[in-house]
Backbone as CSV, one residue per row, in Angstrom:
resi,resn,N_x,N_y,N_z,CA_x,CA_y,CA_z,C_x,C_y,C_z
1,MET,20.009,16.011,-5.189,19.031,14.922,-5.231,19.698,13.618,-5.631
2,ASN,19.427,12.585,-4.885,19.894,11.253,-5.242,18.801,10.558,-6.024
3,THR,19.037,10.296,-7.312,17.997,9.718,-8.150,18.072,8.196,-8.213
4,SER,18.903,7.586,-7.411,18.943,6.130,-7.379,17.737,5.618,-6.608
5,ALA,17.147,4.523,-7.081,15.940,3.986,-6.454,16.287,3.277,-5.156
6,ASP,15.398,3.372,-4.208,15.625,2.724,-2.926,14.306,2.206,-2.384
7,ARG,13.812,1.139,-2.994,12.536,0.557,-2.584,12.619,0.001,-1.170
8,SER,13.753,-0.587,-0.813,13.876,-1.247,0.485,13.797,-0.266,1.642
9,ARG,13.964,1.010,1.361,13.934,2.036,2.401,12.594,2.051,3.135
10,TRP,11.497,1.790,2.410,10.175,1.951,3.016,9.293,0.712,2.957
11,PHE,9.837,-0.425,2.528,9.012,-1.626,2.412,9.651,-2.821,3.121
12,VAL,8.786,-3.694,3.642,9.228,-5.010,4.102,8.390,-6.055,3.392
13,SER,8.948,-7.237,3.261,8.265,-8.319,2.562,7.294,-9.050,3.478
14,THR,6.383,-9.782,2.866,5.478,-10.628,3.654,6.267,-11.687,4.419
15,GLU,7.355,-12.156,3.823,8.187,-13.149,4.511,8.791,-12.558,5.787
16,TRP,9.283,-11.342,5.671,9.860,-10.690,6.855,8.808,-10.523,7.940
17,LEU,7.645,-10.039,7.566,6.622,-9.802,8.579,6.171,-11.105,9.232
18,ALA,6.005,-12.137,8.436,5.590,-13.425,9.007,6.588,-13.911,10.049
19,ALA,7.855,-13.640,9.818,8.896,-14.086,10.743,8.986,-13.212,11.989
20,HIS,8.365,-12.017,11.952,8.486,-11.087,13.073,7.160,-10.756,13.749
21,LEU,6.113,-11.510,13.452,4.818,-11.218,14.061,4.849,-11.327,15.583
22,GLY,5.727,-12.155,16.107,5.790,-12.326,17.555,6.660,-11.308,18.262
23,ASP,7.302,-10.426,17.520,8.186,-9.431,18.123,7.337,-8.361,18.810
24,PRO,7.514,-8.156,20.111,6.677,-7.168,20.812,6.902,-5.735,20.369
25,HIS,8.016,-5.482,19.672,8.298,-4.122,19.217,8.019,-3.932,17.732
26,VAL,7.314,-4.905,17.141,6.810,-4.747,15.780,5.297,-4.601,15.873
27,VAL,4.785,-3.442,15.478,3.346,-3.188,15.537,2.798,-3.172,14.112
28,VAL,1.872,-4.071,13.843,1.248,-4.139,12.527,-0.003,-3.265,12.541
29,VAL,-0.142,-2.439,11.529,-1.234,-1.465,11.473,-2.017,-1.638,10.180
30,ASP,-3.307,-1.923,10.305,-4.198,-1.945,9.147,-4.664,-0.519,8.921
31,GLY,-4.191,0.082,7.841,-4.534,1.470,7.538,-5.532,1.595,6.403
32,SER,-6.402,0.611,6.256,-7.332,0.599,5.122,-8.378,1.707,5.223
33,TRP,-8.738,2.233,4.065,-9.785,3.244,3.935,-10.332,3.160,2.524
34,HIS,-11.631,3.446,2.382,-12.256,3.416,1.054,-13.179,4.614,0.888
35,LEU,-13.256,5.145,-0.311,-14.237,6.178,-0.615,-15.645,5.637,-0.394
36,ALA,-16.537,6.500,0.045,-17.921,6.075,0.283,-18.561,5.517,-0.980
37,THR,-18.122,6.001,-2.146,-18.714,5.552,-3.405,-18.415,4.083,-3.709
38,THR,-17.442,3.494,-3.027,-17.127,2.081,-3.262,-18.074,1.151,-2.515
39,GLY,-18.746,1.668,-1.492,-19.627,0.822,-0.700,-18.898,-0.098,0.257
40,ARG,-17.603,0.088,0.393,-16.819,-0.779,1.272,-16.609,-0.123,2.634
41,ASN,-16.569,-0.950,3.671,-16.377,-0.477,5.041,-15.079,-1.070,5.563
42,ALA,-14.055,-0.228,5.662,-12.726,-0.715,6.026,-12.713,-1.328,7.426
43,ARG,-13.427,-0.710,8.359,-13.433,-1.244,9.721,-14.110,-2.607,9.781
44,ALA,-15.212,-2.761,9.064,-15.901,-4.051,9.051,-15.021,-5.130,8.418
45,GLU,-14.299,-4.765,7.373,-13.409,-5.734,6.730,-12.263,-6.110,7.667
46,TYR,-11.758,-5.125,8.405,-10.718,-5.418,9.398,-11.248,-6.378,10.464
47,ASP,-12.445,-6.114,10.970,-13.018,-6.984,12.008,-13.172,-8.417,11.510
48,ALA,-13.456,-8.574,10.219,-13.659,-9.911,9.659,-12.351,-10.631,9.370
49,ALA,-11.317,-9.890,8.984,-10.057,-10.547,8.611,-8.915,-9.537,8.592
50,HIS,-7.967,-9.710,9.504,-6.779,-8.870,9.526,-5.556,-9.728,9.817
51,ILE,-4.400,-9.176,9.561,-3.167,-9.886,9.907,-3.134,-10.034,11.422
52,PRO,-2.810,-11.218,11.936,-2.839,-11.439,13.386,-2.060,-10.369,14.156
53,GLY,-2.721,-9.796,15.157,-2.087,-8.789,15.995,-2.178,-7.375,15.479
54,ALA,-2.715,-7.181,14.268,-2.777,-5.844,13.685,-3.820,-4.985,14.387
55,VAL,-3.490,-3.716,14.592,-4.447,-2.747,15.099,-4.999,-1.947,13.916
56,PHE,-6.167,-1.345,14.104,-6.804,-0.601,13.017,-6.585,0.888,13.194
57,PHE,-6.036,1.524,12.169,-5.801,2.973,12.159,-6.869,3.593,11.279
58,ASP,-7.799,4.317,11.880,-8.904,4.950,11.162,-8.496,6.369,10.789
59,ILE,-8.261,6.629,9.511,-7.771,7.949,9.113,-8.830,9.035,9.283
60,ASP,-10.094,8.648,9.412,-11.135,9.632,9.647,-11.323,9.930,11.127
61,ALA,-10.798,9.073,11.997,-10.899,9.283,13.444,-9.627,9.913,13.999
62,ILE,-8.472,9.426,13.538,-7.208,10.026,13.962,-6.937,11.185,13.017
63,ALA,-7.736,12.225,13.200,-7.778,13.363,12.278,-8.344,14.566,13.010
64,ASP,-8.289,15.702,12.339,-8.887,16.920,12.876,-10.391,16.845,12.634
65,ARG,-11.116,16.313,13.596,-12.549,16.091,13.421,-13.365,17.377,13.508
66,GLY,-12.725,18.469,13.868,-13.403,19.757,13.843,-13.336,20.431,12.484
67,ASN,-12.592,19.844,11.567,-12.436,20.396,10.224,-13.437,19.708,9.299
68,PRO,-14.223,20.445,8.516,-15.185,19.796,7.622,-14.540,19.015,6.483
69,LEU,-13.275,19.267,6.212,-12.578,18.513,5.170,-12.250,17.111,5.682
70,PRO,-12.211,16.120,4.789,-11.996,14.738,5.234,-10.563,14.471,5.700
71,HIS,-10.456,13.692,6.765,-9.200,13.182,7.337,-8.016,14.143,7.264
72,MET,-8.243,15.378,7.663,-7.134,16.328,7.779,-6.264,15.942,8.980
73,LEU,-4.994,16.294,8.904,-4.073,15.934,9.978,-4.563,16.444,11.334
74,PRO,-4.438,15.620,12.372,-4.753,16.084,13.716,-3.576,16.890,14.266
75,THR,-3.751,17.444,15.449,-2.614,18.059,16.133,-1.663,16.957,16.576
76,ALA,-0.441,17.348,16.869,0.534,16.377,17.372,0.056,15.762,18.681
77,GLU,-0.603,16.573,19.500,-1.083,16.078,20.797,-2.158,15.016,20.612
78,GLN,-3.105,15.263,19.709,-4.142,14.261,19.472,-3.546,12.992,18.873
79,PHE,-2.645,13.166,17.919,-2.030,12.003,17.293,-1.319,11.143,18.333
80,ALA,-0.535,11.789,19.182,0.194,11.055,20.215,-0.765,10.292,21.121
81,ARG,-1.837,10.939,21.498,-2.817,10.303,22.379,-3.499,9.110,21.686
82,ASP,-3.908,9.309,20.434,-4.661,8.276,19.734,-3.812,7.052,19.389
83,VAL,-2.584,7.267,18.910,-1.762,6.100,18.559,-1.199,5.438,19.804
84,GLY,-0.993,6.225,20.867,-0.589,5.616,22.128,-1.656,4.677,22.646
85,ALA,-2.921,5.081,22.467,-4.033,4.229,22.895,-4.107,2.941,22.081
86,LEU,-3.590,2.983,20.851,-3.541,1.770,20.033,-2.397,0.843,20.445
87,GLY,-1.528,1.330,21.323,-0.396,0.530,21.766,0.851,0.729,20.940
88,ILE,0.969,1.917,20.329,2.119,2.222,19.479,2.999,3.241,20.183
89,GLY,4.265,2.904,20.379,5.215,3.793,21.035,6.350,4.174,20.112
90,ASN,7.160,5.124,20.547,8.253,5.618,19.708,9.317,4.568,19.416
91,GLY,9.448,3.580,20.273,10.476,2.577,20.050,10.045,1.419,19.177
92,ASP,8.828,1.467,18.657,8.305,0.360,17.868,8.632,0.502,16.395
93,ARG,8.735,-0.641,15.721,8.759,-0.652,14.258,7.319,-0.804,13.801
94,ILE,6.839,0.162,13.034,5.442,0.224,12.618,5.345,-0.268,11.176
95,VAL,4.574,-1.330,10.965,4.403,-1.907,9.627,2.951,-1.684,9.200
96,VAL,2.757,-0.870,8.177,1.419,-0.496,7.726,1.039,-1.278,6.472
97,TYR,-0.231,-1.683,6.408,-0.729,-2.323,5.190,-2.166,-1.876,4.955
98,ASP,-2.703,-2.191,3.770,-4.126,-1.981,3.523,-4.672,-3.115,2.670
99,THR,-5.982,-3.113,2.464,-6.643,-4.232,1.791,-6.566,-4.157,0.272
100,LEU,-6.005,-3.070,-0.276,-5.871,-2.950,-1.724,-4.449,-3.214,-2.201
101,GLY,-3.524,-3.374,-1.295,-2.124,-3.583,-1.670,-1.305,-2.353,-1.395
102,LEU,-1.655,-1.250,-2.057,-1.000,0.027,-1.786,-1.966,1.144,-2.135
103,PHE,-2.601,1.661,-1.123,-3.533,2.773,-1.291,-3.453,3.651,-0.047
104,SER,-4.373,3.477,0.876,-4.391,4.319,2.070,-3.227,4.034,3.012
105,ALA,-2.570,2.876,2.867,-1.382,2.611,3.697,-0.341,3.695,3.500
106,ALA,-0.253,4.236,2.289,0.720,5.303,2.030,0.372,6.555,2.823
107,ARG,-0.918,6.860,2.950,-1.329,8.022,3.736,-0.989,7.825,5.217
108,VAL,-1.216,6.617,5.729,-0.894,6.341,7.126,0.616,6.414,7.336
109,TRP,1.374,5.828,6.421,2.843,5.910,6.462,3.286,7.366,6.494
110,TRP,2.731,8.190,5.600,3.091,9.604,5.538,2.731,10.320,6.835
111,THR,1.554,10.026,7.381,1.114,10.678,8.616,2.052,10.366,9.772
112,PHE,2.427,9.101,9.910,3.374,8.750,10.968,4.693,9.495,10.794
113,ARG,5.165,9.603,9.574,6.417,10.309,9.327,6.290,11.790,9.669
114,VAL,5.182,12.403,9.268,4.962,13.816,9.579,4.961,14.038,11.086
115,MET,4.476,13.029,11.816,4.380,13.141,13.268,5.635,12.644,13.995
116,GLY,6.696,12.375,13.252,7.978,12.093,13.869,8.323,10.645,14.126
117,ALA,7.539,9.707,13.606,7.886,8.295,13.787,9.202,8.005,13.074
118,SER,10.112,7.339,13.766,11.438,7.100,13.199,11.541,5.776,12.450
119,ASP,10.573,4.888,12.642,10.668,3.559,12.022,9.286,3.096,11.580
120,VAL,8.833,3.616,10.447,7.539,3.222,9.894,7.739,2.784,8.455
121,ILE,7.218,1.616,8.119,7.411,1.017,6.803,6.090,0.423,6.330
122,ILE,6.064,-0.001,5.075,4.843,-0.509,4.449,5.048,-1.966,4.065
123,LEU,4.012,-2.772,4.254,4.062,-4.168,3.832,3.919,-4.223,2.319
124,ASP,4.943,-4.675,1.635,4.953,-4.719,0.178,3.873,-5.687,-0.317
125,GLY,2.927,-5.164,-1.067,1.833,-5.997,-1.567,0.619,-6.039,-0.666
126,GLY,0.776,-5.576,0.574,-0.344,-5.469,1.487,-1.075,-6.770,1.768
127,LEU,-2.319,-6.633,2.207,-3.115,-7.807,2.552,-3.383,-8.727,1.358
128,PRO,-3.587,-8.204,0.144,-3.791,-9.123,-0.984,-2.637,-10.109,-1.173
129,LYS,-1.406,-9.626,-1.091,-0.260,-10.524,-1.252,-0.171,-11.497,-0.078
130,TRP,-0.407,-10.990,1.120,-0.381,-11.837,2.313,-1.362,-12.998,2.178
131,ARG,-2.581,-12.692,1.743,-3.611,-13.725,1.631,-3.354,-14.641,0.431
132,ALA,-2.827,-14.084,-0.653,-2.539,-14.912,-1.835,-1.498,-15.974,-1.530
133,GLU,-0.643,-15.692,-0.557,0.385,-16.658,-0.161,-0.127,-17.658,0.875
134,GLY,-1.410,-17.567,1.211,-2.005,-18.515,2.147,-1.641,-18.255,3.596
135,ARG,-1.248,-17.038,3.898,-0.860,-16.725,5.270,-2.096,-16.480,6.133
136,THR,-1.916,-16.641,7.426,-3.021,-16.596,8.373,-3.602,-15.191,8.513
137,VAL,-4.936,-15.123,8.587,-5.625,-13.899,8.985,-6.480,-14.231,10.196
138,SER,-6.922,-13.180,10.874,-7.644,-13.378,12.125,-8.838,-12.441,12.213
139,SER,-9.848,-12.866,12.950,-10.982,-11.988,13.265,-11.002,-11.654,14.753
140,GLU,-9.939,-12.044,15.462,-9.881,-11.807,16.901,-9.633,-10.331,17.203
141,PRO,-10.336,-9.761,18.179,-10.055,-8.380,18.570,-8.616,-8.240,19.060
142,VAL,-8.022,-7.084,18.800,-6.640,-6.831,19.197,-6.622,-5.673,20.189
143,ASN,-6.075,-5.909,21.349,-5.957,-4.871,22.369,-4.540,-4.865,22.912
144,ARG,-3.707,-4.028,22.331,-2.345,-3.900,22.819,-2.329,-2.993,24.052
145,PRO,-1.397,-3.209,24.962,-1.274,-2.293,26.106,-0.977,-0.878,25.619
146,ALA,-1.555,0.107,26.280,-1.298,1.501,25.906,0.200,1.790,25.963
147,ALA,0.641,2.652,25.057,2.061,3.001,24.978,2.197,4.521,24.946
148,THR,3.432,4.977,25.007,3.701,6.418,24.955,4.333,6.764,23.618
149,PHE,3.679,7.668,22.910,4.221,8.150,21.636,4.402,9.663,21.750
150,HIS,5.622,10.104,21.565,5.921,11.539,21.582,5.949,12.020,20.131
151,ALA,4.947,12.800,19.746,4.867,13.282,18.369,5.672,14.562,18.192
152,ALA,6.298,14.668,17.027,7.046,15.876,16.667,6.631,16.255,15.249
153,PHE,5.737,17.204,15.130,5.142,17.571,13.846,6.161,18.235,12.921
154,ASP,6.254,17.728,11.683,7.166,18.271,10.679,6.367,19.173,9.740
155,ALA,6.323,20.456,10.053,5.525,21.402,9.266,6.018,21.521,7.825
156,SER,7.291,21.220,7.591,7.845,21.370,6.242,7.268,20.352,5.263
157,ALA,6.641,19.294,5.785,6.109,18.236,4.931,4.672,18.481,4.503
158,VAL,4.089,19.593,4.940,2.674,19.863,4.691,2.511,21.255,4.088
159,ARG,1.592,21.381,3.121,1.222,22.687,2.587,-0.278,22.896,2.767
160,ASN,-0.660,24.155,3.052,-2.064,24.468,3.226,-2.583,25.276,2.036
161,PHE,-3.848,25.644,2.110,-4.490,26.368,1.016,-3.755,27.655,0.672
162,ASP,-3.385,28.422,1.690,-2.729,29.708,1.439,-1.423,29.528,0.673
163,ALA,-0.684,28.484,1.019,0.586,28.242,0.328,0.362,27.879,-1.131
164,VAL,-0.671,27.077,-1.399,-0.949,26.679,-2.778,-1.471,27.872,-3.581
165,ARG,-2.306,28.698,-2.960,-2.803,29.882,-3.672,-1.649,30.837,-3.977
166,ALA,-0.762,31.064,-3.004,0.374,31.952,-3.234,1.275,31.425,-4.343
167,ASN,1.331,30.110,-4.469,2.209,29.497,-5.468,1.741,29.770,-6.896
168,LEU,0.484,30.171,-7.066,0.007,30.535,-8.400,0.834,31.679,-8.961
169,ASP,1.321,32.537,-8.085,2.135,33.679,-8.510,3.631,33.410,-8.391
170,THR,4.032,32.758,-7.309,5.463,32.590,-7.065,6.070,31.422,-7.821
171,ARG,5.243,30.403,-8.105,5.727,29.170,-8.762,6.973,28.624,-8.058
172,GLY,6.909,28.645,-6.734,8.032,28.135,-5.956,8.108,26.623,-5.895
173,PHE,7.015,25.953,-6.219,7.020,24.494,-6.259,6.085,24.003,-7.357
174,GLN,6.268,22.747,-7.727,5.408,22.090,-8.708,4.322,21.324,-7.956
175,LEU,3.057,21.610,-8.237,1.956,20.883,-7.619,1.600,19.709,-8.519
176,VAL,1.752,18.486,-7.994,1.537,17.279,-8.781,0.298,16.561,-8.253
177,ASP,-0.700,16.431,-9.088,-2.024,15.917,-8.726,-2.113,14.429,-9.091
178,ALA,-2.527,13.614,-8.123,-2.575,12.159,-8.315,-3.924,11.643,-8.792
179,ARG,-4.886,12.529,-9.033,-6.209,12.061,-9.450,-6.178,11.510,-10.885
180,PRO,-7.154,10.653,-11.234,-7.230,10.160,-12.614,-7.338,11.323,-13.599
181,ALA,-6.807,11.126,-14.787,-6.753,12.198,-15.787,-8.114,12.817,-16.101
182,PRO,-9.205,12.041,-16.233,-10.493,12.685,-16.535,-10.957,13.651,-15.447
183,ARG,-10.666,13.358,-14.202,-11.015,14.289,-13.121,-10.096,15.507,-13.152
184,PHE,-8.819,15.290,-13.394,-7.852,16.386,-13.476,-8.234,17.360,-14.583
185,ARG,-8.705,16.833,-15.705,-9.084,17.685,-16.838,-10.480,18.290,-16.680
186,GLY,-11.202,17.877,-15.648,-12.553,18.394,-15.443,-13.589,17.711,-16.299
187,GLU,-13.267,16.540,-16.823,-14.185,15.816,-17.706,-15.024,14.781,-16.964
188,ALA,-14.689,14.523,-15.713,-15.423,13.543,-14.902,-15.786,14.185,-13.575
189,PRO,-16.928,13.814,-13.008,-17.340,14.420,-11.736,-16.475,13.950,-10.581
190,GLU,-16.420,14.763,-9.544,-15.731,14.388,-8.322,-16.626,13.459,-7.491
191,PRO,-16.023,12.578,-6.683,-16.835,11.679,-5.854,-17.635,12.398,-4.772
192,ARG,-17.234,13.615,-4.463,-17.976,14.427,-3.494,-18.770,15.467,-4.273
193,ALA,-20.089,15.402,-4.167,-20.978,16.163,-5.043,-20.806,17.674,-4.928
194,TRP,-20.317,18.153,-3.785,-20.194,19.599,-3.591,-18.882,20.159,-4.137
195,VAL,-18.041,19.304,-4.694,-16.745,19.733,-5.202,-16.803,19.863,-6.723
196,LYS,-16.361,21.000,-7.236,-16.384,21.235,-8.678,-15.326,20.373,-9.382
197,SER,-15.448,20.265,-10.675,-14.476,19.517,-11.475,-13.375,20.446,-11.966
198,GLY,-12.199,19.875,-12.186,-11.080,20.652,-12.700,-9.832,20.477,-11.865
199,ARG,-8.931,21.453,-11.944,-7.636,21.348,-11.271,-7.119,22.729,-10.881
200,VAL,-6.116,22.738,-10.032,-5.412,23.977,-9.706,-4.617,24.394,-10.946
201,PRO,-4.732,25.627,-11.394,-3.974,26.058,-12.585,-2.477,25.775,-12.445
202,ALA,-1.881,25.375,-13.566,-0.441,25.115,-13.672,0.012,23.870,-12.917
203,SER,-0.917,23.059,-12.449,-0.508,21.818,-11.777,-0.223,20.731,-12.808
204,PHE,0.420,19.667,-12.345,0.794,18.539,-13.195,-0.025,17.320,-12.782
205,ASN,-0.186,16.389,-13.699,-0.997,15.206,-13.407,-0.186,13.924,-13.558
206,VAL,-0.007,13.229,-12.429,0.564,11.877,-12.432,-0.436,11.001,-11.676
207,PRO,-1.394,10.404,-12.374,-2.390,9.574,-11.687,-1.726,8.478,-10.874
208,SER,-2.209,8.287,-9.663,-1.584,7.274,-8.804,-1.623,5.892,-9.437
209,GLY,-2.633,5.642,-10.270,-2.705,4.346,-10.947,-1.555,4.084,-11.894
210,GLU,-0.860,5.148,-12.300,0.270,4.975,-13.212,1.542,4.551,-12.498
211,VAL,1.557,4.633,-11.180,2.768,4.258,-10.448,2.581,2.949,-9.670
212,ILE,1.403,2.332,-9.780,1.100,1.099,-9.058,0.683,0.015,-10.029
213,ALA,1.128,-1.202,-9.783,0.684,-2.381,-10.533,0.500,-3.519,-9.544
214,ASP,-0.673,-4.118,-9.540,-0.963,-5.245,-8.649,-0.689,-4.908,-7.180
215,GLY,-1.063,-3.701,-6.780,-0.926,-3.313,-5.384,0.487,-3.040,-4.918
216,ARG,1.396,-2.797,-5.855,2.781,-2.523,-5.502,3.313,-1.393,-6.388
217,LEU,4.323,-0.671,-5.890,4.945,0.346,-6.725,5.582,-0.302,-7.951
218,LYS,5.490,0.388,-9.073,6.135,-0.098,-10.281,7.658,0.061,-10.168
219,ASP,8.367,-0.433,-11.170,9.829,-0.392,-11.141,10.315,1.047,-11.257
220,PRO,11.538,1.319,-10.793,12.043,2.698,-10.750,12.019,3.430,-12.091
221,ASP,12.384,2.757,-13.163,12.400,3.431,-14.462,11.005,3.880,-14.863
222,THR,10.004,3.037,-14.593,8.626,3.389,-14.928,8.132,4.535,-14.048
223,LEU,8.501,4.503,-12.762,8.118,5.591,-11.861,8.696,6.910,-12.343
224,ARG,9.978,6.893,-12.645,10.643,8.120,-13.074,10.001,8.652,-14.358
225,ALA,9.712,7.750,-15.281,9.113,8.165,-16.554,7.729,8.761,-16.359
226,ALA,6.973,8.256,-15.395,5.623,8.780,-15.152,5.671,10.252,-14.775
227,PHE,6.646,10.632,-13.970,6.777,12.036,-13.572,7.367,12.881,-14.697
228,VAL,8.435,12.400,-15.289,9.113,13.174,-16.327,8.191,13.391,-17.524
229,ASN,7.453,12.362,-17.907,6.559,12.478,-19.059,5.400,13.435,-18.788
230,ALA,5.098,13.651,-17.510,4.045,14.600,-17.149,4.574,16.024,-17.058
231,GLY,5.883,16.195,-17.277,6.482,17.518,-17.251,7.067,17.925,-15.921
232,VAL,7.139,16.982,-14.972,7.650,17.285,-13.635,9.172,17.230,-13.649
233,ASP,9.804,18.262,-13.101,11.253,18.305,-12.963,11.610,17.775,-11.578
234,LEU,12.218,16.592,-11.521,12.498,15.947,-10.243,13.570,16.663,-9.434
235,ALA,14.231,17.627,-10.038,15.266,18.368,-9.318,14.721,19.632,-8.660
236,LYS,13.439,19.938,-8.894,12.832,21.138,-8.329,11.790,20.761,-7.282
237,PRO,11.456,21.680,-6.363,10.508,21.364,-5.282,9.171,20.847,-5.790
238,ILE,8.633,19.855,-5.061,7.381,19.204,-5.447,6.445,19.143,-4.249
239,VAL,5.180,19.449,-4.504,4.105,19.250,-3.532,3.075,18.348,-4.193
240,THR,2.684,17.286,-3.510,1.713,16.356,-4.071,0.303,16.707,-3.605
241,SER,-0.665,16.318,-4.423,-2.061,16.611,-4.151,-2.913,15.503,-4.763
242,CYS,-4.200,15.494,-4.427,-5.127,14.519,-5.020,-6.537,14.973,-4.680
243,GLY,-7.446,14.036,-4.395,-8.795,14.412,-4.016,-8.882,14.869,-2.575
244,SER,-8.308,14.066,-1.671,-8.403,14.404,-0.240,-7.150,14.037,0.543
245,GLY,-6.019,13.924,-0.145,-4.758,13.706,0.551,-4.357,12.258,0.746
246,VAL,-5.057,11.317,0.126,-4.708,9.904,0.263,-3.789,9.466,-0.878
247,ASN,-4.274,9.576,-2.117,-3.433,9.191,-3.253,-2.188,10.059,-3.376
248,ALA,-2.271,11.295,-2.895,-1.089,12.163,-2.934,0.077,11.529,-2.204
249,ALA,-0.218,10.818,-1.108,0.852,10.179,-0.339,1.514,9.053,-1.127
250,ILE,0.782,8.455,-2.065,1.394,7.433,-2.920,2.460,8.076,-3.795
251,LEU,2.160,9.257,-4.333,3.166,9.961,-5.134,4.349,10.365,-4.271
252,SER,4.079,10.813,-3.044,5.187,11.174,-2.143,6.076,9.975,-1.880
253,LEU,5.470,8.826,-1.680,6.215,7.584,-1.462,7.028,7.220,-2.703
254,ALA,6.398,7.273,-3.869,7.098,6.940,-5.112,8.288,7.859,-5.331
255,LEU,8.095,9.147,-5.073,9.191,10.105,-5.250,10.336,9.811,-4.297
256,ASP,10.017,9.475,-3.059,11.076,9.186,-2.105,11.875,7.960,-2.516
257,THR,11.211,6.952,-3.058,11.953,5.767,-3.497,12.865,6.084,-4.675
258,LEU,12.579,7.186,-5.376,13.442,7.625,-6.472,14.565,8.534,-5.989
259,GLY,14.618,8.762,-4.682,15.660,9.598,-4.129,15.292,11.064,-4.070
260,VAL,14.028,11.391,-4.367,13.573,12.774,-4.310,13.124,13.057,-2.877
261,ARG,13.903,13.817,-2.145,13.626,14.100,-0.748,12.989,15.481,-0.589
262,GLY,12.362,15.683,0.558,11.845,16.999,0.904,10.560,17.388,0.213
263,THR,9.804,16.425,-0.338,8.514,16.783,-0.915,7.534,17.120,0.208
264,ALA,6.475,17.823,-0.144,5.405,18.129,0.800,4.084,17.682,0.194
265,LEU,3.027,17.710,1.007,1.709,17.267,0.556,0.687,18.339,0.898
266,TYR,-0.181,18.660,-0.069,-1.266,19.612,0.153,-2.405,18.848,0.825
267,ASP,-2.559,19.043,2.124,-3.457,18.201,2.911,-4.921,18.379,2.516
268,GLY,-5.358,19.610,2.247,-6.755,19.821,1.852,-7.059,19.323,0.456
269,SER,-6.050,19.325,-0.390,-6.126,18.836,-1.766,-7.349,19.389,-2.515
270,TRP,-7.796,18.656,-3.537,-8.841,19.197,-4.405,-10.182,19.356,-3.692
271,THR,-10.438,18.548,-2.656,-11.694,18.709,-1.926,-11.788,20.105,-1.324
272,GLU,-10.670,20.662,-0.914,-10.665,22.022,-0.391,-10.732,23.040,-1.518
273,TRP,-9.824,22.927,-2.485,-9.745,23.914,-3.556,-11.022,23.922,-4.402
274,GLY,-11.495,22.747,-4.763,-12.644,22.643,-5.663,-13.976,22.993,-5.031
275,ALA,-14.014,23.137,-3.703,-15.251,23.516,-3.031,-15.356,25.023,-2.840
276,ARG,-14.273,25.734,-3.127,-14.268,27.188,-2.903,-14.793,27.928,-4.124
277,THR,-15.223,29.175,-3.889,-15.737,30.003,-4.977,-14.822,31.169,-5.280
278,ASP,-13.700,31.252,-4.561,-12.812,32.417,-4.705,-11.461,32.064,-5.290
279,VAL,-11.396,30.959,-6.045,-10.111,30.531,-6.607,-10.299,30.184,-8.091
280,PRO,-9.243,30.323,-8.891,-9.336,29.912,-10.286,-9.277,28.396,-10.414
281,ILE,-9.971,27.876,-11.429,-9.978,26.454,-11.714,-9.708,26.255,-13.192
282,ALA,-8.787,25.363,-13.501,-8.454,25.061,-14.889,-9.135,23.764,-15.315
283,THR,-9.476,23.671,-16.570,-10.054,22.458,-17.133,-9.441,22.210,-18.515
284,GLY,-9.739,21.062,-19.076,-9.244,20.725,-20.409,-7.841,20.149,-20.367
285,SER,-7.292,19.894,-21.521,-5.964,19.286,-21.637,-4.868,20.290,-21.312
């Protein structure tokens, strides 16, 4: 494991993006998403104001819509078809952002990587930083010409329910949960009423809020301390989790910037585990 920090590996600055907006092989992607409990509509906000030329990536639409769990990964074939229709091809540099700075953009970044995109990065600071600098936004519809995207699904980057359940006995990886501590401890309700409170036994808690400040990843020393102080061994296998697979991708991103490679993400996350009646659930400190 290389523990040296490498923020530049996955981020570009607002200055860089502003200088490359006219590049036909740079595709800007608004990957915003919000929990229903916030009352916010990401698509409506995109229609009202987005970075010029940005297309909208709907994580609930480019997903396995036959699965009752929220925004589960689609098949490689569906992903290729859907992003190709957005005008995204394999030869493009994909720059993802969201309206919170760093939230669902990490999930979109992770999804593209799982599907074999070779050049996908995140706008550092997202739309808040872009707008704070007085840069232009647009309400104009964006229709890029259809492109060809050949998806190559990386199964090693994803874990399913069976793998997480088996891990209760094998302890082959550390499950790191990104939910806020009160939800992890079972002291606060889940945003989805049908999901019980608590956590997967023996999992670790690194709330995503502890690795972000002002919509950006915190400094490497603080990131490393957040994991180590939670009891996570950065030299051993890690699988990230959260409520529904969004905040988990923030932890995956943070770990990669610390040089921790080969992490995976539990796609069903707590929404899957906490809705079942045949699994153990831990609560308390």
